[in-house]
C-alpha positions in Angstrom: 9.3 20.6 61.5 11.6 18.1 63.3 9.0 15.4 62.7 9.1 16.0 58.9 12.9 16.0 58.9 13.0 12.7 60.8 10.6 11.1 58.2 12.7 12.5 55.4 15.8 11.0 56.8 14.1 7.7 57.4 12.8 7.6 53.8 16.2 8.5 52.3 18.0 5.9 54.4 15.7 2.9 54.2 13.1 3.4 51.4 14.7 5.5 48.7 16.1 3.6 45.8 19.7 4.5 44.8 20.9 3.0 41.5 24.2 1.2 41.6 27.0 2.9 39.6 29.0 -0.3 39.2 27.4 -1.4 35.9 29.4 -0.9 32.8 26.7 0.0 30.4 23.9 2.6 30.1 20.8 2.9 28.0 20.2 6.6 28.0 19.3 9.0 25.3 22.7 10.7 25.4 24.6 7.4 25.2 22.4 6.2 22.4 23.3 9.3 20.4 27.0 8.7 21.1 26.6 5.2 19.9 25.0 6.3 16.7 27.9 8.7 16.0 30.4 5.9 16.3 31.5 4.5 12.9 30.0 1.2 11.8 32.1 -1.9 12.4 34.1 -2.8 9.2 33.0 -6.4 9.6 29.8 -5.8 7.7 31.6 -4.1 4.9 33.9 -7.1 4.5 30.9 -9.4 3.8 31.0 -10.7 0.3 28.3 -9.4 -2.0 28.8 -11.8 -4.9 29.3 -15.5 -5.2 32.8 -16.9 -5.5 33.8 -20.0 -7.5 34.6 -21.8 -4.2 31.6 -23.7 -3.0 32.9 -24.0 0.6 33.3 -20.3 0.9 29.8 -19.7 -0.3 28.3 -22.3 2.0 30.2 -21.0 5.0 28.8 -17.5 4.4 25.2 -18.7 3.9 25.3 -20.9 7.0 26.6 -18.0 9.0 23.8 -15.7 7.8 21.1 -18.3 8.4 22.5 -19.6 11.7 22.2 -23.1 10.4 23.5 -24.6 13.6 20.5 -23.2 15.4 17.8 -23.0 12.8 16.2 -26.4 12.3 14.2 -25.6 9.2 17.2 -24.6 7.0 18.0 -27.6 4.8 21.4 -27.8 3.0 21.6 -30.9 0.9 25.2 -31.6 -0.3 25.6 -34.0 -3.2 27.6 -34.7 -6.3 26.4 -33.3 -9.6 27.0 -35.1 -12.8 27.5 -32.8 -15.8 28.9 -33.9 -19.2 30.1 -37.1 -17.6 32.0 -35.2 -14.9 31.4 -34.9 -11.2 31.1 -31.6 -9.3 30.3 -30.8 -5.7 27.0 -29.1 -5.3 24.6 -28.0 -2.6 20.9 -27.4 -2.6 19.5 -24.9 0.0 15.8 -24.5 0.9 13.6 -23.9 3.9 11.6 -26.9 5.1 7.9 -26.0 5.1 8.2 -23.4 2.3 9.5 -25.6 -0.4 7.8 -28.7 -1.9 10.1 -31.7 -1.1 8.4 -33.8 -3.8 9.2 -31.3 -6.5 12.7 -31.1 -5.2 13.2 -34.8 -5.2 11.7 -35.5 -8.7 12.5 -32.3 -10.6 15.8 -31.2 -9.1 17.8 -33.8 -7.3 16.9 -36.8 -9.5 18.1 -35.3 -12.8 21.2 -33.8 -11.2 22.4 -36.9 -9.3 21.3 -39.9 -11.3 23.0 -40.9 -14.5 20.9 -40.3 -17.6 21.4 -39.2 -21.2 21.2 -35.6 -20.2 24.2 -35.5 -17.8 26.4 -38.2 -19.4 26.0 -37.2 -23.1 29.0 -35.5 -24.7 28.2 -33.4 -27.7 30.6 -33.8 -30.6 30.5 -31.1 -33.2 33.5 -30.7 -35.5 32.1 -28.4 -38.1 34.3 -25.5 -36.9 36.9 -24.8 -34.2 34.4 -22.7 -32.2 31.8 -25.4 -32.1 34.3 -28.2 -31.3 33.6 -29.2 -27.7 35.9 -32.2 -27.3 39.1 -33.7 -28.6 40.4 -37.2 -28.1 44.0 -38.5 -27.9 45.5 -41.8 -26.9 47.7 -41.9 -23.8 49.0 -45.3 -23.0 46.0 -47.0 -24.7 43.6 -44.9 -22.6 41.3 -42.6 -24.5 41.2 -39.2 -22.8 38.6 -36.7 -23.7 39.6 -33.1 -23.2 36.8 -30.5 -23.0 37.9 -27.3 -24.7 34.8 -25.0 -24.8 32.4 -26.6 -22.3 30.3 -24.0 -20.4 29.1 -25.5 -17.2 26.8 -22.6 -16.3 24.8 -22.9 -19.5 24.9 -26.7 -19.5 23.2 -26.9 -16.1 20.7 -24.3 -17.0 19.8 -25.8 -20.4 20.1 -29.6 -19.8 20.0 -30.6 -16.2 17.2 -28.7 -14.5 13.8 -29.7 -16.0 11.9 -27.0 -14.1 9.6 -24.4 -15.7 11.0 -21.5 -13.7 14.7 -21.2 -13.2 16.7 -18.0 -12.8 20.4 -17.4 -12.3 21.7 -15.3 -9.4 25.1 -13.7 -8.7 24.5 -11.8 -5.5 24.0 -13.2 -2.0 21.2 -10.7 -1.4 19.1 -12.1 -4.2 19.9 -15.7 -3.0 18.5 -14.9 0.5 15.4 -13.3 -1.0 14.7 -16.4 -3.2 15.2 -18.8 -0.3 13.0 -16.8 2.0 10.0 -16.9 -0.5 10.2 -20.7 -0.8 12.5 -21.3 -3.8 15.4 -23.8 -3.6 18.8 -22.5 -4.6 21.5 -24.6 -6.3 25.2 -23.9 -5.7 27.8 -25.7 -7.8 31.6 -25.7 -7.3 33.8 -24.0 -9.8 31.1 -21.5 -11.0 30.1 -18.2 -9.5 26.4 -18.3 -10.2 23.5 -19.9 -8.3 20.3 -21.3 -9.7 16.9 -20.3 -8.1 14.4 -23.1 -8.8 10.7 -22.4 -8.2 9.7 -25.2 -5.8 7.2 -23.5 -3.5 5.0 -25.8 -1.6 3.8 -24.0 1.6 0.2 -24.4 2.7 -2.1 -21.5 1.7 -5.8 -20.6 2.0 -7.9 -21.6 -1.0 -10.1 -19.1 -2.9 -13.3 -18.4 -1.0 -16.2 -16.0 -0.9 -15.6 -12.4 0.2 -16.1 -11.9 4.0 -16.5 -8.1 4.2 -17.8 -7.1 0.7 -20.7 -9.3 0.3 -22.9 -8.8 -2.8 -26.1 -10.3 -4.0 -25.4 -10.3 -7.8 -21.7 -10.5 -8.6 -18.6 -12.6 -8.4 -18.2 -14.8 -5.3 -14.4 -15.0 -5.3 -12.1 -13.1 -3.1 -8.4 -12.5 -3.0 -6.1 -14.7 -0.9 -2.7 -14.1 0.8 -0.6 -15.5 -2.1 0.5 -12.9 -4.6 0.7 -15.2 -7.6 -2.9 -16.5 -7.0 -4.1 -12.9 -6.9 -2.3 -11.9 -10.1 -3.7 -15.0 -11.8 -7.2 -14.0 -10.8 -6.7 -10.6 -12.2 -5.4 -12.1 -15.4 -8.6 -14.2 -15.7 -10.9 -11.3 -15.0 -9.2 -8.7 -17.3 -8.3 -11.2 -20.0 -6.0 -8.9 -21.9 -2.5 -9.2 -23.1 -2.0 -5.5 -22.3 -2.2 -6.2 -18.6 1.2 -5.4 -17.1 2.2 -6.8 -13.7 5.5 -5.3 -12.5 7.3 -6.8 -9.4 8.9 -4.8 -6.7 9.9 -5.1 -3.0 9.6 -3.0 0.1 11.3 -3.3 3.4 15.1 -3.7 3.9 14.5 -6.7 6.2 11.2 -8.2 5.1 11.7 -7.6 1.4 7.9 -7.9 0.9 6.9 -8.7 -2.7 4.7 -6.1 -4.3 3.0 -6.3 -7.7 2.0 -3.1 -9.6 -0.8 -3.9 -12.2 -2.1 -1.7 -15.0 -3.2 -1.8 -18.6 -0.5 -0.3 -20.7 -2.8 0.9 -23.4 -5.3 2.6 -21.0 -3.5 3.8 -17.8 -1.9 7.2 -17.8 1.9 6.9 -17.8 2.4 9.6 -15.3 0.0 7.9 -12.8 1.9 4.6 -13.2 5.3 6.3 -12.8 4.1 8.1 -9.6 2.8 4.9 -8.0 6.1 3.1 -8.8 8.1 6.1 -7.6 6.4 6.2 -4.2 6.7 2.4 -3.7 10.4 2.3 -4.7 11.3 5.2 -2.4 10.3 3.8 1.0 13.0 3.7 3.7 11.5 1.1 6.0 12.7 -2.1 7.6 9.6 -4.2 7.1 6.1 -4.2 5.4 3.6 -6.8 6.4 0.3 -5.6 5.0 -1.4 -3.5 2.3 -2.8 -1.3 5.1 0.7 -0.2 6.1 1.6 0.5 2.4 -1.6 2.6 2.0 -0.5 4.9 4.8 3.0 5.2 3.4 2.1 6.2 -0.1 -1.1 8.3 0.3 -0.9 12.0 -0.4 -2.2 13.4 3.0 -1.5 11.1 6.0 -3.3 13.4 8.5 -6.6 13.3 6.6 -9.4 11.1 8.0 -10.6 10.2 4.6 -9.2 7.1 2.8 -7.3 8.0 -0.4 -6.8 4.5 -1.8 -9.4 1.9 -2.5 -8.8 -1.3 -0.5 -10.8 -4.3 -1.7 -10.9 -8.1 -1.5 -12.9 -8.5 -4.7 -11.0 -9.2 -8.0 -14.0 -8.1 -10.1 -13.9 -4.7 -8.5 -10.2 -4.3 -9.2 -10.7 -5.5 -12.8 -13.3 -2.7 -13.4 -10.9 -0.1 -12.0 -8.0 -1.4 -14.1 -10.2 -1.2 -17.3 -11.1 2.4 -16.3 -7.4 3.3 -16.3 -6.3 3.0 -12.6 -3.4 1.2 -11.0 -3.7 -1.8 -8.7 -1.2 -2.7 -6.0 -0.9 -6.2 -4.7 1.1 -6.9 -1.5 2.1 -10.5 -0.7 0.5 -12.2 2.3 -2.4 -9.7 2.3 -5.9 -10.5 0.9 -6.6 -6.8 0.3 -5.6 -5.1 -3.0 -5.1 -1.3 -3.2 -6.3 0.7 -6.2 -4.9 4.2 -6.9 -6.3 6.8 -7.0 -9.4 6.7 -4.8 -12.0 9.5 -4.8 -15.0 10.1 -2.6 -17.6 8.5 -4.8 -15.6 5.2 -5.0 -16.1 4.7 -1.2 -19.8 5.3 -1.4 -20.4 2.8 -4.2 -20.9 -0.9 -4.1 -19.2 -3.4 -6.4 -22.6 -4.7 -7.7 -23.9 -1.3 -8.7 -22.7 -1.9 -12.3 -24.7 -5.2 -12.3 -28.0 -3.7 -11.6 -30.3 -1.7 -13.8 -29.4 2.0 -13.5 -32.8 2.7 -11.8 -32.0 0.2 -9.1 -28.4 1.4 -8.6 -29.3 5.1 -8.4 -32.0 4.4 -5.9 -29.5 2.5 -3.7 -27.0 5.3 -4.2 -29.5 7.9 -3.1 -30.3 5.8 0.0 -26.6 5.7 0.8 -26.4 9.5 0.6 -29.2 9.8 3.1 -27.5 7.2 5.3 -24.2 9.1 5.2 -26.1 12.4 6.2 -27.9 10.8 9.1 -24.8 8.8 10.3 -22.8 12.0 10.3 -25.2 14.7 11.5 -28.2 13.2 13.3 -26.8 13.0 16.8 -25.3 16.5 16.5 -28.6 17.9 15.2 -30.4 16.3 18.1 -28.0 17.9 20.6 -28.3 21.3 18.9 -32.1 21.3 18.8 -32.6 20.2 22.4 -30.0 22.6 23.7 -30.5 25.8 21.5 -33.2 25.6 18.9 -36.4 24.5 20.6 -38.5 26.6 18.3 -37.8 24.3 15.3 -39.8 21.5 16.9 -43.6 21.2 16.9 -45.1 21.9 20.3 -46.4 18.4 20.8 -43.0 16.8 19.9 -41.2 19.3 22.1 -43.4 18.4 25.1 -42.9 14.7 24.4 -39.1 15.1 24.4 -39.1 17.2 27.6 -41.4 14.7 29.3 -39.1 11.8 28.4 -36.1 13.7 29.7 -37.8 15.0 32.8 -36.5 12.1 35.0 -33.0 12.0 33.5 -30.6 13.8 35.8 -27.8 14.3 33.2 -27.4 16.9 30.5 -28.1 15.8 26.9 -24.4 15.8 26.0 -23.7 13.2 28.7 -26.6 11.1 27.5 -25.6 10.9 23.9 -21.9 10.5 24.5 -22.7 7.6 26.9 -24.8 5.9 24.4 -22.5 6.5 21.4 -19.4 5.2 23.4 -21.5 2.2 24.6 -22.4 1.4 21.0 -18.8 1.6 19.9 -17.8 -0.8 22.7 -20.6 -3.2 21.7 -19.4 -3.0 18.0 -15.8 -3.6 19.0 -16.7 -6.5 21.3 -18.8 -8.1 18.6 -15.8 -8.1 16.2 -13.3 -9.5 18.7 -15.4 -12.3 20.3 -15.7 -15.7 18.6 -18.3 -15.8 15.8 -20.9 -17.9 17.6 -21.0 -15.4 20.4 -21.0 -12.2 18.3 -24.8 -12.1 17.7 -25.3 -12.7 21.4 -23.2 -9.7 22.3 -25.3 -7.5 20.0 -28.5 -8.7 21.4 -27.4 -8.2 25.0 -25.8 -4.9 24.4 -28.5 -3.4 22.1 -31.7 -4.6 23.8 -31.0 -5.5 27.4 -28.5 -2.7 28.2 -30.5 -0.1 26.3 -33.8 -1.1 28.1 -32.0 -1.1 31.4 -30.5 2.3 30.8 -34.0 3.7 30.0 -35.6 2.0 33.1 -32.8 3.4 35.3 -33.5 6.9 34.0 -30.0 7.2 32.8 -31.0 8.1 29.2 -34.3 9.1 27.5 -36.1 6.7 25.2 -35.9 9.0 22.2 -32.2 9.1 22.5 -32.1 5.3 22.1 -34.0 5.8 18.8 -31.5 8.4 17.6 -28.5 6.2 18.4 -30.2 3.1 16.7 -31.0 5.1 13.5 -27.4 6.4 13.4 -26.0 2.9 13.8 -28.2 1.5 11.1 -27.2 4.3 8.7 -23.5 3.8 9.5 -23.8 0.1 8.5 -25.2 1.2 5.1 -21.9 2.7 4.1 -20.2 0.2 1.8 -16.5 1.0 2.5 -15.1 0.1 6.0 -12.5 3.0 5.9 -15.2 5.6 5.1 -17.3 4.2 7.9 -14.5 4.8 10.4 -14.2 8.4 9.1 -17.9 9.0 9.6 -17.8 7.5 13.1 -15.0 9.8 14.2 -16.5 12.9 12.6 -19.8 12.2 14.3 -18.3 12.8 17.7 -16.9 16.1 16.4 -20.3 17.3 15.3 -21.9 16.3 18.6 -19.4 18.5 20.4 -19.9 21.4 18.0 -23.7 21.1 18.2 -23.5 21.2 22.0 -21.2 24.2 22.1 -22.8 26.4 19.4 -25.9 24.7 18.0 -26.4 24.9 14.3 -23.8 27.6 14.0 -21.1 25.1 15.3 -22.4 22.4 12.9 -22.3 24.8 10.0 -18.7 25.9 10.8 -17.7 22.3 11.0 -19.3 21.5 7.7 -17.6 24.5 6.1 -14.1 23.4 7.4 -14.8 19.8 6.3 -15.8 20.8 2.7 -12.7 23.1 2.4 -10.5 20.2 3.5 -12.2 17.8 1.0 -11.7 20.4 -1.8 -8.0 20.6 -1.0 -7.5 16.9 -0.7 -6.0 15.0 -3.7 -5.2 11.3 -4.4 -2.3 10.9 -6.7 -3.0 14.3 -8.2 -6.7 13.7 -8.7 -9.2 16.0 -6.9 -11.0 14.0 -4.2 -14.5 15.3 -4.8 -14.4 15.5 -8.6 -17.6 13.6 -9.4 -19.6 15.9 -7.1 -18.1 19.2 -8.1 -17.2 18.9 -11.8 -19.6 17.7 -14.4 -16.9 15.9 -16.5 -17.8 12.3 -15.5 -21.5 12.5 -16.4 -21.5 9.7 -18.9 -19.1 7.3 -17.3 -19.1 4.4 -14.8 -17.3 6.5 -12.2 -20.0 9.2 -11.9 -22.0 8.8 -8.7 -25.5 8.5 -10.3 -25.1 6.0 -13.1 -26.4 6.7 -16.6 -28.0 3.7 -18.6 -25.4 1.2 -19.6 -25.7 2.0 -23.2 -24.7 5.6 -22.5 -21.6 4.9 -20.5 -19.2 5.3 -23.4 -16.8 7.7 -21.6 -14.1 6.7 -19.3 -13.6 9.0 -16.3 -11.1 11.7 -17.2 -10.2 12.1 -13.6 -7.2 9.9 -14.2 -6.7 11.1 -17.8 -6.7 7.6 -19.5 -5.1 7.0 -22.9 -8.4 5.7 -24.3 -11.3 8.1 -23.7 -14.1 5.9 -24.8 -15.0 2.4 -23.4 -17.7 1.6 -25.9 -19.1 2.9 -29.1 -21.6 5.7 -29.4 -24.1 3.0 -30.4 -23.2 0.0 -28.3 -26.3 -2.1 -29.0 -25.8 -2.6 -32.7 -28.4 -5.3 -32.8 -31.1 -2.6 -32.3 -29.9 -0.5 -35.2 -29.0 -3.2 -37.7 
């Protein structure tokens, strides 16, 4: 006992760390709560919200917010503006790298600074007192022109800025947003408005082929990170004046641009209002991708199943828009969201509408089989080998038992080992550089699998089960649904090991109940499979012939019920 006391005293004296109490600050939970309770400093509330007529005051505040003494990419060009033959102090603010300096030099600074007819011309209208702009009188043989009703704001906007996109701003918040997205902002002394001039010139990726949604027969263009390029592609594919693209922002700090797109003569007003309501009521600091927005506006965030369609194909989005759905484009993201999304949408390929209905329906049937095997095959194998031997033919049963005779582990350990190994190989193939990716697959799939069988760690038939499951999972068109199947597969493996077919049946029952309860923006998630109300439409799972697809899906209750005439091929009946 004395020995332990001695060791305890030695530890407390020489080894135990005792924090110093001399510091003047703490970062504990209690102190953090006290700090939150303290009133906010009034300095923030004293910040001006609107522009003043004093240029120096406006510039001082903007320089302070942008830390212009530290930031090297904030450009503030001070110059003298000539308007109506008078000089005014002005400043042009933009971010180097986001704005096109050539456009600024030729279309902004040149017409504002150099003398020309636009900025030196004095209009003389004497028809009425209201239209009279100038008056002249002689003072010591010097003609003095006195401007009576000259409006500098309108004069700059209408005469001096020959740019196609110019907006007037009055609040500092809007000024910062426009500067951050690449516009140049003009401030002029004696007026309390600023001019946002579209002069974006940052480098961006050009339109290329889709990387993850490859089709054989269909468009070979994909969305890019620029929101205006994406909206222009939608305009080109839809080609309708009824296409409405409303702008919005999300994120108190990032102020990410969002575009909500829909056809006003087809889309349901309640659906459009619900989408805009969810986007405009997000209390977040930043939003950097459409994947984050998808999680923030979906109905049930705890569900494994995707509830919004995420695609990089503009032709796919155009089809959904023409069917009455709503598209959501997030700036700096090449994936566009479509609301709502139901189960059949994630099991369909964009090129199904381009094939004959016989070809498309055959492929859709194969996908159903692939989903079944990817979801249940490993669990069924575990259940049969653990509980239900009588279901197998005698020869097959003896073959399986002979293959597993030298394996020292239970079947659950085998299949979990192979499934986790395959998930590791798949993740490694995604992360490594492209030239090495196929090598990782060959090494992992062939060499490691063969080595595991030779070392008697797993049975050969289990390698076949895992390989078939992997091939079936790659046949699922949507990446998000593929993730859902992969996670659910592990659940069914455990259920099959614990209770055999009974456990799998209970898991299927729970999953079907959850799917029946799930909704996406008010639309039932499994509508095409349960209700027979989309039989003659493009959104039904098994497609009818193209001349019989006259109905739009009433899942979203579109304003126009029919997409084509009862007799679409008039040339046959003329």
